[in-house]
C-alpha positions as CSV (number, residue, x, y, z in Angstrom):
1,M,23.6,21.7,75.4
2,S,25.8,19.4,73.6
3,N,26.8,22.1,71.2
4,T,27.6,24.4,74.0
5,E,29.8,21.8,75.7
6,S,31.3,21.0,72.4
7,S,32.2,24.6,71.7
8,H,33.6,25.0,75.3
9,N,35.8,21.9,75.0
10,T,37.2,22.9,71.7
11,S,38.4,26.4,72.9
12,L,42.2,26.9,72.8
13,P,44.2,26.5,76.0
14,P,45.9,29.6,77.5
15,K,49.4,30.3,76.1
16,A,52.2,29.1,78.4
17,L,54.7,31.7,79.7
18,P,58.1,31.6,78.1
19,E,60.8,29.8,80.1
20,E,62.8,32.1,82.4
21,F,60.3,34.9,81.6
22,V,60.8,36.6,85.0
23,F,64.5,36.7,84.8
24,E,64.7,38.0,81.2
25,D,63.1,41.5,81.9
26,E,63.6,41.9,85.7
27,H,66.9,43.8,85.3
28,P,67.4,45.9,82.2
29,M,70.6,45.4,80.1
30,L,72.6,48.6,79.8
31,T,75.0,49.4,77.0
32,I,77.9,50.6,79.1
33,P,81.6,50.3,78.3
34,F,83.3,47.6,80.2
35,G,85.5,44.6,79.7
36,A,85.7,41.0,80.9
37,I,88.6,38.7,81.6
38,I,87.9,35.0,81.5
39,D,90.6,32.3,81.6
40,D,93.3,35.0,80.9
41,R,91.4,36.1,77.8
42,R,90.2,39.7,77.4
43,L,86.7,40.2,76.0
44,E,84.8,43.4,75.1
45,G,81.6,44.0,76.9
46,S,78.4,44.8,75.0
47,C,75.7,45.2,77.7
48,I,75.3,44.2,81.3
49,S,72.8,44.0,84.2
50,L,72.9,42.9,87.8
51,T,72.2,39.3,86.7
52,K,73.6,38.9,83.2
53,A,76.1,40.3,80.8
54,E,77.0,39.9,77.1
55,V,80.5,40.1,75.9
56,T,82.3,39.7,72.5
57,G,85.4,37.6,72.1
58,L,86.8,34.1,71.4
59,L,86.7,31.4,74.1
60,P,87.4,27.7,73.9
61,K,84.4,25.5,73.3
62,S,85.4,23.5,76.5
63,L,84.2,26.4,78.6
64,N,80.6,26.3,77.4
65,G,78.3,25.7,80.3
66,N,81.1,26.0,82.9
67,E,81.1,28.3,85.9
68,E,84.2,30.5,85.8
69,L,85.5,33.4,87.8
70,V,85.0,36.5,85.6
71,T,86.8,39.9,86.1
72,L,84.6,42.8,85.1
73,R,86.7,45.9,84.4
74,F,85.2,49.4,84.3
75,D,87.7,52.0,82.9
76,F,87.4,55.6,84.0
77,D,89.6,58.6,83.2
78,G,92.8,57.9,85.2
79,F,91.7,54.8,87.0
80,S,89.9,51.5,86.7
81,I,87.5,49.4,88.9
82,N,87.8,45.6,88.8
83,L,84.9,43.4,90.1
84,F,85.1,39.7,90.5
85,A,82.0,37.5,90.0
86,E,81.3,33.9,89.2
87,A,79.2,33.3,86.0
88,R,78.0,30.5,83.9
89,I,79.3,30.8,80.3
90,E,77.0,30.3,77.3
91,L,78.7,30.2,73.9
92,S,76.9,30.6,70.6
93,E,76.3,27.4,68.6
94,E,77.6,29.2,65.5
95,S,81.4,28.9,65.3
96,D,81.8,32.3,63.7
97,N,79.6,34.1,66.3
98,P,81.9,35.7,68.9
99,K,79.1,36.7,71.3
100,V,79.2,35.1,74.8
101,K,76.5,35.3,77.4
102,L,77.4,35.4,81.1
103,S,74.8,34.5,83.8
104,F,76.0,35.4,87.3
105,T,75.5,32.4,89.5
106,N,75.7,34.5,92.7
107,P,74.2,37.9,91.8
108,T,74.1,39.0,95.4
109,G,77.8,38.4,96.0
110,E,80.4,40.9,97.1
111,H,80.5,42.5,93.6
112,L,76.9,43.6,93.9
113,P,77.2,46.9,95.8
114,P,79.8,48.6,93.6
115,M,78.2,47.2,90.4
116,R,74.8,48.5,91.5
117,Y,76.3,51.9,92.3
118,I,77.9,52.1,88.8
119,L,74.8,51.0,87.0
120,N,72.5,53.3,89.0
121,S,74.8,56.2,88.4
122,F,74.8,55.5,84.7
123,I,71.0,55.4,84.6
124,A,70.8,58.6,86.6
125,G,73.2,60.4,84.2
126,D,76.1,60.9,86.7
127,M,78.2,58.7,84.5
128,V,78.3,59.0,80.7
129,N,79.8,57.0,77.9
130,M,83.0,58.6,76.6
131,G,84.0,56.1,74.0
132,A,85.8,53.3,75.8
133,L,85.8,55.2,79.1
134,L,83.3,56.3,81.7
135,G,83.0,59.9,82.7
136,F,81.7,61.3,86.0
137,T,79.3,64.3,85.8
138,G,78.2,64.4,89.4
139,P,79.4,66.9,92.1
140,T,83.1,67.1,92.8
141,K,83.1,68.6,96.3
142,A,81.0,68.4,99.4
143,K,78.0,70.7,99.7
144,P,78.6,73.8,101.8
145,P,76.6,74.1,105.0
146,A,73.3,76.0,104.8
147,P,73.8,79.7,105.2
148,N,71.4,79.9,108.1
149,A,73.1,77.1,110.0
150,K,74.6,78.5,113.2
151,T,77.2,76.8,115.4
152,S,76.2,76.5,119.0
153,V,78.1,78.4,121.7
154,A,79.3,75.2,123.3
155,R,80.7,73.9,120.0
156,R,82.5,77.2,119.3
157,A,84.0,77.2,122.8
158,A,85.1,73.6,122.3
159,N,86.7,74.5,119.0
160,G,88.4,77.4,120.6
161,V,89.8,75.3,123.4
162,R,91.0,72.7,121.0
163,G,92.7,75.3,118.8
164,A,94.4,76.9,121.7
165,F,95.6,73.5,123.0
166,F,97.2,72.6,119.6
167,A,98.7,76.0,119.3
168,A,100.3,75.8,122.7
169,M,101.6,72.3,121.9
170,G,103.0,73.5,118.6
171,A,104.7,76.5,120.3
172,G,106.1,74.2,123.0
173,L,107.6,71.8,120.4
174,V,109.1,74.7,118.5
175,F,110.7,76.1,121.7
176,L,112.0,72.6,122.7
177,A,113.5,72.1,119.2
178,A,115.1,75.6,119.3
179,S,116.5,75.0,122.8
180,M,118.1,71.7,121.7
181,F,119.5,73.3,118.6
182,I,121.1,76.2,120.5
183,E,122.4,73.7,123.2
184,R,124.1,71.6,120.5
185,V,125.4,74.4,118.2
186,A,126.1,77.3,120.6
187,Y,127.8,75.5,123.5
188,K,130.6,72.9,123.9
189,Y,130.9,71.2,127.2
190,E,134.3,69.9,128.5
191,E,134.4,66.5,130.1
192,S,136.4,67.1,133.3
193,P,134.4,68.5,136.3
194,V,135.2,71.8,138.0
195,V,135.6,72.0,141.8
196,F,136.2,75.5,143.3
197,T,138.6,76.3,146.1
198,R,140.1,79.4,147.5
199,A,143.1,80.9,145.7
200,G,146.2,80.6,147.8
201,D,149.7,79.1,148.2
202,I,150.6,75.4,148.3
203,M,152.8,74.1,151.0
204,R,154.7,71.0,149.9
205,A,156.8,68.3,151.6
206,T,160.5,69.4,151.9
207,A,161.8,65.8,152.1
208,S,160.6,62.3,151.8
209,G,159.6,60.7,155.1
210,Q,156.7,60.2,157.5
211,I,154.2,62.9,158.9
212,S,154.8,63.1,162.6
213,Y,152.8,66.2,163.5
214,I,149.9,68.2,162.0
215,N,148.2,71.3,163.4
216,F,145.5,72.7,161.0
217,D,144.7,75.5,163.5
218,A,148.2,76.8,163.8
219,A,148.6,80.6,163.9
220,E,151.2,82.6,162.0
221,G,154.7,81.4,163.1
222,E,153.5,78.2,164.7
223,V,154.4,74.8,163.4
224,A,151.8,73.5,160.9
225,Y,153.3,70.0,160.3
226,S,156.5,68.0,160.9
227,I,158.2,65.3,158.8
228,S,160.5,62.6,160.1
229,S,162.8,62.4,157.0
230,N,164.4,59.2,155.8
231,S,167.8,60.6,156.8
232,G,166.6,60.8,160.5
233,D,166.1,64.6,160.6
234,L,162.9,66.1,161.9
235,L,161.8,68.9,159.6
236,S,159.1,71.3,160.8
237,T,157.2,73.8,158.7
238,K,155.7,77.0,160.2
239,M,152.4,78.6,159.2
240,P,153.2,81.6,157.0
241,C,150.1,83.6,157.8
242,D,146.8,83.6,159.7
243,C,145.1,82.0,156.7
244,E,142.4,79.4,156.0
245,V,144.0,75.9,155.8
246,L,142.8,73.6,153.1
247,P,144.5,70.2,153.5
248,Y,144.9,67.8,150.5
249,S,143.4,64.4,150.6
250,G,145.5,61.6,152.2
251,L,147.2,63.9,154.7
252,F,147.2,62.4,158.2
253,T,149.6,61.8,161.1
254,G,151.7,58.8,160.3
255,G,151.3,59.0,156.5
256,T,154.3,58.9,154.2
257,V,155.1,61.6,151.7
258,L,157.6,62.2,149.0
259,A,159.6,65.4,148.5
260,G,157.5,67.9,146.6
261,D,154.1,66.4,147.5
262,A,151.4,69.0,148.0
263,L,150.2,68.9,151.7
264,L,148.4,72.1,152.5
265,K,146.9,75.1,150.7
266,V,146.7,78.3,152.7
267,A,144.3,81.0,151.5
268,E,143.3,84.4,152.7
269,P,139.6,84.5,153.9
270,N,138.6,86.9,151.1
271,A,140.7,85.3,148.4
272,P,138.8,84.6,145.1
273,L,137.7,81.1,144.2
274,V,139.7,79.2,141.7
275,S,139.7,75.8,140.2
276,E,141.9,73.6,138.1
277,T,140.5,71.3,135.4
278,K,141.4,69.6,132.1
279,L,140.8,71.4,128.8
280,S,140.7,69.5,125.4
281,S,142.7,70.7,122.4
282,E,139.4,71.5,120.6
283,G,138.4,73.7,123.6
284,A,141.7,75.5,123.5
285,A,141.2,76.1,119.8
286,R,137.7,77.5,120.4
287,L,139.1,79.9,123.1
288,I,141.7,81.2,120.6
289,D,138.8,81.8,118.1
290,G,137.1,84.0,120.6
291,D,134.6,81.7,122.4
292,T,133.6,82.7,125.9
293,A,134.3,80.5,128.9
294,E,131.5,79.9,131.3
295,I,131.0,77.7,134.4
296,E,127.6,76.0,134.7
297,L,126.8,75.0,138.2
298,A,124.7,72.0,139.3
299,D,121.7,74.3,140.0
300,G,121.8,75.7,136.5
301,T,123.6,79.0,137.4
302,V,126.0,80.2,134.7
303,L,129.0,82.3,135.8
304,P,131.7,83.9,133.5
305,A,135.2,82.6,134.0
306,H,138.8,83.4,133.0
307,V,140.8,80.5,131.7
308,Q,144.6,80.3,132.2
309,I,146.5,77.4,130.7
310,V,149.2,76.2,133.1
311,E,150.4,73.2,131.1
312,T,151.7,73.4,127.6
313,G,154.0,71.4,125.3
314,A,155.3,68.2,126.7
315,Q,153.0,68.5,129.8
316,V,149.9,67.9,127.7
317,D,148.7,64.3,128.1
318,L,148.3,61.8,125.3
319,R,144.7,62.6,124.7
320,G,145.5,66.3,124.1
321,Y,144.2,67.6,127.4
322,S,146.1,70.3,129.3
323,K,145.6,71.6,132.8
324,V,144.0,75.0,133.1
325,K,143.2,77.4,136.0
326,L,139.8,78.9,136.2
327,T,139.2,82.2,138.0
328,L,135.8,83.8,138.7
329,A,135.1,87.5,139.1
330,D,134.9,88.9,142.6
331,A,131.1,89.3,142.5
332,A,130.6,85.8,141.1
333,S,133.0,84.2,143.6
334,R,131.2,85.7,146.6
335,S,127.9,84.0,145.5
336,I,129.2,80.4,145.8
337,E,131.0,78.4,148.5
338,P,134.3,76.5,148.3
339,G,133.7,72.9,147.2
340,T,131.0,73.8,144.7
341,I,131.2,71.7,141.6
342,G,130.2,72.5,138.0
343,R,131.4,72.1,134.4
344,L,133.2,74.2,131.9
345,R,131.3,75.2,128.8
346,L,132.5,77.3,125.8
347,R,129.9,79.7,124.2
348,D,130.2,80.2,120.5
349,A,131.5,83.7,119.6
350,A,128.8,84.2,117.0
351,I,126.1,83.8,119.7
352,S,127.9,86.3,121.9
353,N,128.0,88.8,119.1
354,I,124.3,88.4,118.5
355,Q,123.5,88.9,122.2
356,Q,125.7,92.0,122.3
357,A,123.9,93.4,119.3
358,F,120.6,92.9,121.0
359,V,122.0,94.7,124.1
360,K,123.1,97.7,122.0
361,I,119.7,97.8,120.3
362,G,118.0,97.7,123.7
363,N,120.0,100.7,124.9
364,F,118.4,102.8,122.1
365,F,115.0,101.1,122.3
366,P,114.2,100.2,125.9
367,G,110.9,98.7,124.9
368,F,112.6,96.4,122.5
369,A,115.0,95.1,125.1
370,S,112.1,94.2,127.4
């Protein structure tokens, strides 16, 4: 019994596990090309895992055992990936040994997901060692849908509606841009407004004085107005015809006038509509070059007009504007009433020539004109 106990007591104790045994082999070290930057010094990587790394280079002895911010650099063809991790530095005791061990103090930090992807891709063979670079051998485009996959009717209808919407929006934008371009290039608008009245004769004051009598309904041969002149004479003017009377503003009994002031305009009932406005020197030059004069009314109606310059030379004002007389065609004048306002625009001659060309083509090809 004693021998048995003696033999049992003298047996060897079990061998203790090496220190940090679990961490040594839990994550394999991979020989993958990378670099490390520590304290502004570049080191060449030897192998790396998710918890440790080994690099080669020279570092000051003062960094031994310190925790430092390490930049891990993975170079690919055309780009690089930099990961930042905190690691404890372990220098070799031998002064001529350039190997440095790095133990990541926070292996689950923000650098973990991209590093794990790079290491797993290297293990799977999607990334290969190309000298000092990493090369990618995985797929370069998304997988096509399965040939038997069918799009639902509702999805196809939604795609069709979406496509039609964007097509209509694009066409609308193109039309808007084209309209704005034509509006700016093809037309030039004059500043002064246009007010239409009947064409007729102007009755003016024969002397300076005061209006003593006015009869807008006077028939032919009856007195239309009388003026008490400054000399004491009473001057009466008879109505020359049974016409429409258009008085000028400021005409009333008791009002004062100067010799030559316009008082009344008399017009035949069927007289064409005319207007006087101001034309710039640039507009006059465009008319000489062949541009077409048109009147654009407030409702958008466009009517052709004939322009007659009634002031030239010294009568032109300082800004270069001259008075012009606008006359509409008989058919156009019958479509509007006296007092209608609009504005004068000049259409570019090139646009007129293009429109005339389309009209001629349409005469030969009626379907094209439509």
